[in-house]
Backbone as a printed PyTorch tensor [residue, N CA C, xyz], in Angstrom:
tensor([[[  0.8500,  -1.1720,   0.0000],
         [  0.0000,   0.0000,   0.0000],
         [  0.8950,   1.2330,   0.0000]],

        [[  0.5570,   2.1730,  -0.8290],
         [  1.3240,   3.4120,  -0.9010],
         [  0.8290,   4.4000,   0.1520]],

        [[  1.6690,   5.3690,   0.5240],
         [  1.2180,   6.3790,   1.4920],
         [ -0.0120,   7.1550,   1.0080]],

        [[ -0.1010,   7.4160,  -0.2880],
         [ -1.2630,   8.1230,  -0.8270],
         [ -2.5450,   7.3200,  -0.6860]],

        [[ -2.4640,   6.0350,  -0.9710],
         [ -3.6390,   5.1690,  -0.8200],
         [ -4.0190,   5.0760,   0.6540]],

        [[ -3.0240,   5.0200,   1.5190],
         [ -3.2910,   4.9510,   2.9610],
         [ -4.0570,   6.1940,   3.4090]],

        [[ -3.6280,   7.3780,   2.9770],
         [ -4.3200,   8.6220,   3.3420],
         [ -5.7440,   8.6460,   2.7990]],

        [[ -5.9290,   8.1730,   1.5680],
         [ -7.2550,   8.1550,   0.9530],
         [ -8.1960,   7.2240,   1.7220]],

        [[ -7.7110,   6.0420,   2.0880],
         [ -8.5390,   5.0870,   2.8350],
         [ -8.8650,   5.6100,   4.2300]],

        [[ -7.9160,   6.2870,   4.8590],
         [ -8.1740,   6.8740,   6.1710],
         [ -9.2420,   7.9590,   6.0600]],

        [[ -9.2090,   8.7240,   4.9680],
         [-10.2380,   9.7370,   4.7290],
         [-11.6150,   9.1140,   4.5250]],

        [[-11.6740,   8.0140,   3.7760],
         [-12.9400,   7.3150,   3.5770],
         [-13.4750,   6.7870,   4.9010]],

        [[-12.5920,   6.2400,   5.7140],
         [-12.9990,   5.7100,   7.0060],
         [-13.5900,   6.8220,   7.8700]],

        [[-12.9240,   7.9550,   7.9260],
         [-13.4250,   9.0820,   8.7250],
         [-14.7530,   9.6040,   8.1700]],

        [[-14.9100,   9.5850,   6.8490],
         [-16.1720,  10.0000,   6.2460],
         [-17.3220,   9.0900,   6.6550]],

        [[-17.0770,   7.7820,   6.6760],
         [-18.1090,   6.8420,   7.1160],
         [-18.4030,   7.0000,   8.5980]],

        [[-17.3900,   7.3390,   9.3630],
         [-17.5840,   7.5250,  10.8030],
         [-18.5090,   8.7180,  11.0770]],

        [[-18.3510,   9.7880,  10.2870],
         [-19.1800,  10.9910,  10.4570],
         [-20.5780,  10.8140,   9.8880]],

        [[-20.7050,   9.9300,   8.9160],
         [-21.9860,   9.7130,   8.2360],
         [-22.9720,   9.0430,   9.1850]],

        [[-24.2170,   9.4420,   9.1120],
         [-25.2380,   8.8560,   9.9830],
         [-25.5040,   7.4060,   9.6600]],

        [[-26.2590,   7.1410,   8.6100],
         [-26.5880,   5.7800,   8.2160],
         [-25.5990,   5.2610,   7.1970]],

        [[-25.1300,   4.0510,   7.4180],
         [-24.1600,   3.4340,   6.5090],
         [-24.6910,   2.0810,   6.0780]],

        [[-24.6420,   1.8140,   4.8060],
         [-25.0560,   0.5200,   4.2510],
         [-23.9110,  -0.4790,   4.3560]],

        [[-24.2550,  -1.7390,   4.3870],
         [-23.2260,  -2.7750,   4.4580],
         [-22.3280,  -2.7280,   3.2210]],

        [[-22.8800,  -2.3420,   2.0760],
         [-22.0740,  -2.2730,   0.8540],
         [-20.9600,  -1.2200,   0.9660]],

        [[-21.2290,  -0.1210,   1.7000],
         [-20.1920,   0.8990,   1.9160],
         [-19.0480,   0.3270,   2.7520]],

        [[-19.4040,  -0.4230,   3.7880],
         [-18.3820,  -1.0280,   4.6460],
         [-17.6040,  -2.1040,   3.9000]],

        [[-18.3050,  -2.8930,   3.1100],
         [-17.6440,  -3.9570,   2.3490],
         [-16.6380,  -3.3600,   1.3650]],

        [[-17.0100,  -2.2740,   0.7090],
         [-16.0880,  -1.6300,  -0.2340],
         [-14.8160,  -1.1690,   0.4760]],

        [[-14.9610,  -0.5990,   1.6640],
         [-13.7970,  -0.1310,   2.4140],
         [-12.9560,  -1.3090,   2.9090]],

        [[-13.6040,  -2.3430,   3.4130],
         [-12.8920,  -3.5290,   3.9110],
         [-12.0540,  -4.1470,   2.7970]],

        [[-12.6310,  -4.2690,   1.6210],
         [-11.9030,  -4.8780,   0.5080],
         [-10.7880,  -3.9680,   0.0100]],

        [[-11.0100,  -2.6490,   0.0380],
         [ -9.9740,  -1.7120,  -0.3930],
         [ -8.7710,  -1.7460,   0.5520]],

        [[ -9.0330,  -2.0080,   1.8260],
         [ -7.9420,  -2.0860,   2.7970],
         [ -7.1360,  -3.3710,   2.6180]],

        [[ -7.7280,  -4.3700,   2.0130],
         [ -6.9720,  -5.5790,   1.7040],
         [ -7.4720,  -6.8320,   2.3820]],

        [[ -8.6660,  -6.7910,   2.9250],
         [ -9.2470,  -7.9980,   3.5030],
         [ -9.9990,  -8.7620,   2.4180]],

        [[-10.1770, -10.0410,   2.6280],
         [-10.9080, -10.8560,   1.6630],
         [-11.9610, -11.6820,   2.3980]],

        [[-13.0500, -12.0530,   1.6710],
         [-14.1470, -12.7890,   2.3230],
         [-13.7680, -14.2340,   2.6330]],

        [[-14.2860, -14.6930,   3.7450],
         [-14.1050, -16.0820,   4.1570],
         [-15.4830, -16.5810,   4.5680]],

        [[-15.8520, -17.7370,   4.0880],
         [-17.1880, -18.2830,   4.3520],
         [-17.2310, -18.8940,   5.7410]],

        [[-17.7590, -18.1070,   6.7150],
         [-17.9380, -18.6030,   8.0720],
         [-19.1800, -17.9460,   8.6520]],

        [[-20.0790, -18.7300,   9.1490],
         [-21.2610, -18.2070,   9.8210],
         [-22.3210, -17.6990,   8.8600]],

        [[-23.2900, -16.9610,   9.4410],
         [-24.4270, -16.4580,   8.6650],
         [-24.0490, -15.3090,   7.7400]],

        [[-23.2010, -14.4210,   8.2240],
         [-22.8270, -13.2360,   7.4620],
         [-21.4270, -13.4100,   6.8890]],

        [[-21.1050, -12.5700,   5.9340],
         [-19.7910, -12.6410,   5.3100],
         [-18.7510, -12.1190,   6.3040]],

        [[-17.6780, -12.8600,   6.4630],
         [-16.5840, -12.4870,   7.3490],
         [-15.3620, -12.1860,   6.5110]],

        [[-14.6670, -11.1170,   6.8620],
         [-13.4690, -10.6960,   6.1270],
         [-12.2510, -10.8830,   7.0020]],

        [[-11.2140, -11.4970,   6.4400],
         [ -9.9770, -11.7630,   7.1700],
         [ -8.8340, -10.9890,   6.5200]],

        [[ -7.7480, -10.8670,   7.2810],
         [ -6.5960, -10.1070,   6.8250],
         [ -5.3280, -10.9140,   7.0320]],

        [[ -4.3130, -10.6140,   6.2500],
         [ -3.0130, -11.2520,   6.4140],
         [ -2.1600, -10.5040,   7.4270]],

        [[ -2.5960,  -9.3260,   7.8650],
         [ -1.8300,  -8.5660,   8.8410],
         [ -1.8100,  -9.3170,  10.1680]],

        [[ -0.6660,  -9.3790,  10.8300],
         [ -0.5800, -10.1260,  12.0870],
         [ -1.3790,  -9.4470,  13.2010]],

        [[ -2.0470, -10.2540,  14.0110],
         [ -2.7740,  -9.7400,  15.1610],
         [ -4.1390,  -9.1460,  14.8710]],

        [[ -4.6480,  -9.3170,  13.6650],
         [ -5.9640,  -8.7670,  13.3470],
         [ -7.0370,  -9.8240,  13.5500]],

        [[ -8.2140,  -9.3520,  13.9130],
         [ -9.3580, -10.2430,  14.1090],
         [-10.2260, -10.2290,  12.8530]],

        [[-10.9660, -11.3040,  12.5960],
         [-11.9060, -11.2980,  11.4730],
         [-12.9910, -10.2480,  11.7030]],

        [[-13.4910,  -9.6820,  10.6210],
         [-14.5720,  -8.6950,  10.6850],
         [-15.7850,  -9.2780,   9.9860]],

        [[-16.9010,  -9.3240,  10.7040],
         [-18.1540,  -9.8070,  10.1440],
         [-19.0450,  -8.6020,   9.8710]],

        [[-19.5410,  -8.5120,   8.6440],
         [-20.4030,  -7.3970,   8.2600],
         [-21.8010,  -7.9390,   8.0040]],

        [[-22.7730,  -7.5040,   8.8170],
         [-24.1450,  -7.9750,   8.6230],
         [-24.7680,  -7.3440,   7.3840]],

        [[-25.4430,  -8.1460,   6.5980],
         [-26.1320,  -7.6670,   5.3990],
         [-27.6190,  -7.9810,   5.5450]],

        [[-28.4140,  -6.9390,   5.7310],
         [-29.8560,  -7.1070,   5.8910],
         [-30.5860,  -6.2520,   4.8570]],

        [[-30.4510,  -6.6480,   3.6160],
         [-31.1270,  -5.9230,   2.5480],
         [-30.6080,  -4.5090,   2.4020]],

        [[-31.5220,  -3.5740,   2.3130],
         [-31.1570,  -2.1780,   2.0790],
         [-31.1310,  -1.3700,   3.3760]],

        [[-31.1880,  -2.0450,   4.5250],
         [-31.1890,  -1.3440,   5.8040],
         [-29.7840,  -0.8900,   6.1820]],

        [[-29.7170,   0.1930,   6.9570],
         [-28.4370,   0.6690,   7.4660],
         [-27.9110,  -0.2960,   8.5270]],

        [[-26.5970,  -0.3350,   8.6360],
         [-25.9540,  -1.1220,   9.6780],
         [-26.1380,  -0.3780,  10.9990]],

        [[-26.3940,  -1.1180,  12.0680],
         [-26.5340,  -0.5310,  13.3920],
         [-25.3180,   0.3480,  13.6910]],

        [[-25.5390,   1.5070,  14.2840],
         [-24.4450,   2.4710,  14.4820],
         [-23.3490,   1.9170,  15.3880]],

        [[-23.6900,   1.0820,  16.3680],
         [-22.6780,   0.5090,  17.2490],
         [-21.8470,  -0.5390,  16.5110]],

        [[-22.5010,  -1.3160,  15.6750],
         [-21.7920,  -2.3040,  14.8490],
         [-20.8750,  -1.5720,  13.8750]],

        [[-21.4020,  -0.5090,  13.2530],
         [-20.5980,   0.3010,  12.3260],
         [-19.3550,   0.8310,  13.0200]],

        [[-19.5210,   1.3930,  14.2170],
         [-18.3790,   1.9530,  14.9440],
         [-17.3480,   0.8800,  15.2790]],

        [[-17.8030,  -0.3100,  15.6760],
         [-16.8670,  -1.3970,  15.9770],
         [-16.0970,  -1.8360,  14.7380]],

        [[-16.7810,  -1.9370,  13.6110],
         [-16.1210,  -2.3230,  12.3590],
         [-15.0980,  -1.2620,  11.9660]],

        [[-15.4820,   0.0090,  12.0590],
         [-14.5580,   1.0870,  11.6930],
         [-13.3660,   1.1400,  12.6420]],

        [[-13.5670,   0.8380,  13.9180],
         [-12.4470,   0.7790,  14.8660],
         [-11.4510,  -0.3010,  14.4610]],

        [[-11.9640,  -1.4690,  14.0680],
         [-11.0810,  -2.5510,  13.6360],
         [-10.3360,  -2.1790,  12.3530]],

        [[-11.0290,  -1.5150,  11.4360],
         [-10.3750,  -1.1040,  10.1960],
         [ -9.3190,  -0.0320,  10.4640]],

        [[ -9.5820,   0.8270,  11.4330],
         [ -8.5990,   1.8380,  11.8030],
         [ -7.3350,   1.1680,  12.3600]],

        [[ -7.5170,   0.1000,  13.1230],
         [ -6.3660,  -0.6630,  13.6110],
         [ -5.5780,  -1.2570,  12.4500]],

        [[ -6.2840,  -1.7710,  11.4350],
         [ -5.6170,  -2.2970,  10.2390],
         [ -4.7620,  -1.2130,   9.5890]],

        [[ -5.3330,  -0.0130,   9.4560],
         [ -4.6060,   1.0780,   8.8180],
         [ -3.4150,   1.5360,   9.6600]],

        [[ -3.5420,   1.4750,  10.9820],
         [ -2.4100,   1.8130,  11.8480],
         [ -1.2800,   0.7950,  11.6820]],

        [[ -1.6380,  -0.4900,  11.6090],
         [ -0.6290,  -1.5260,  11.3640],
         [  0.0550,  -1.3150,  10.0200]],

        [[ -0.7360,  -0.9520,   9.0260],
         [ -0.1880,  -0.7070,   7.6890],
         [  0.7290,   0.5140,   7.7010]],

        [[  0.3530,   1.5580,   8.4570],
         [  1.1940,   2.7580,   8.5630],
         [  2.5210,   2.4170,   9.2290]],

        [[  2.4820,   1.5680,  10.2410],
         [  3.7140,   1.1350,  10.9100],
         [  4.6000,   0.3780,   9.9390]],

        [[  3.9810,  -0.4960,   9.1530],
         [  4.7440,  -1.2580,   8.1630],
         [  5.3630,  -0.3340,   7.1230]],

        [[  4.6040,   0.6730,   6.6680],
         [  5.1240,   1.6220,   5.6840],
         [  6.2970,   2.4140,   6.2450]],

        [[  6.2030,   2.8460,   7.4950],
         [  7.2920,   3.6240,   8.0850],
         [  8.5390,   2.7620,   8.2760]],

        [[  8.3500,   1.4810,   8.6130],
         [  9.4830,   0.5730,   8.7360],
         [ 10.1680,   0.3500,   7.3930]],

        [[  9.3520,   0.2810,   6.3070],
         [  9.9300,   0.1340,   4.9680],
         [ 10.7530,   1.3670,   4.5990]],

        [[ 10.2210,   2.5540,   4.9400],
         [ 10.9450,   3.7970,   4.6350],
         [ 12.2440,   3.8840,   5.4080]],

        [[ 12.2420,   3.4740,   6.6610],
         [ 13.4550,   3.5220,   7.4860],
         [ 14.4550,   2.4730,   7.0700]],

        [[ 13.9820,   1.3490,   6.5540],
         [ 14.8680,   0.2550,   6.1700],
         [ 15.5320,   0.4580,   4.8270]],

        [[ 14.9760,   1.3130,   3.9730],
         [ 15.5800,   1.4720,   2.6440],
         [ 16.4250,   2.6940,   2.5120]]])
């Protein structure tokens, strides 16, 4: 991930955080852009990451309804952790080269 893409994804995350109602499709687009992929487990689609120490993220899909605001906040918190890990990795690459 490039620093520019990292900044853009962080901006999208903050935009979703400020937004009132969020659809599951908005969260799925962000999850996939960050680099997670779907894994078939349970009732809802779960997204996993190759980053060390990350937990799977399950995104509920209930038609065209908005995701519960508490669920949205928890998902965005986990994605923010992913981006922090990625930022650490990017800074280590810059220092190492």
